[in-house]
N, C-alpha and C positions, 0 to 999 in steps of 0.2 A: 291519431296521437293520444297518448294516455292523458286523461283529464287531470291526473295528479301531478303532472310534470309542468314546470314553469319554463318558459322560453325567455332567455335573456340575450342581450347584445353586449359584448365586451370589446374593448379596444386594447390591442397588444402591439408592441413594437415588431417590425418585420422579422428581425433576427430571432426573437422569442417564438413567433408563430412558426418559422421554419423549423426550429428545433422541436417544437411540440408536434408539428405535422410529421416530421421524420420519426419521432419516438412512437407516436400513436400508430403509424403505419407498421412499424417494426413489431408492435405489440398486437396488431390486428384489432385495434379498437377505433371507434370514431373519435373525433375531436371532443364531442360532448362527454363521452365516457372518460377520456383522458383528463379533461378539466374537472369532472365530478370526482374522479379518483384522487386527483391532486388536492381538491378542496377538502374531501373527507380525511385525507392524510394530515393536512395542516390542522384541521379542527381537532382531530384526535391528539396530535402532538401538543396543541395548546391546552387541551383538557388534562393530559398527563402532566404537563408542566404546572398547571394550577394545582393539581392534586399533590404534587411533590412539594410545591411552595407551601401549601396548607399543612402538609405533614411536618415540614421543617419548622414552621411557625408553632405548631402544637408541641413539637418535641423541644423547642427552645423554651417554652413555658415550663416544661417538666423534663429537663434535658438528661439524656444519657449521652455524654460527650462523644463517644465513638460513633453513635448513630447519627447525631447531628452533623459531625464532621464528614461522614460518608455522604449524607444527603446533600450537604453544601458542596462537596466536590462534584457530585452529579449535576448540580445546578451551575457549577462554575463560579460560585460566590464565596470561595474560601478566603479567609483573611489570615495572612501570615503575621503573627505577632512576635 
């Protein structure tokens, strides 16, 4: 086993495990690969959201109304006044 890899134990509901097992088999990957890919995807989405939130905050301080409105729509935080 690669020394740079960490082994963990997780608990998942049976129905989630079944769905994950089915999808990982369909993709030809191990359960570990499936969960790693899922974690990487989730972390990337969180990072992208934080970056977008920071952009909206910075543009709010020096707003270009059309850019702020578009970014807020992407975040789903528009306020109809």
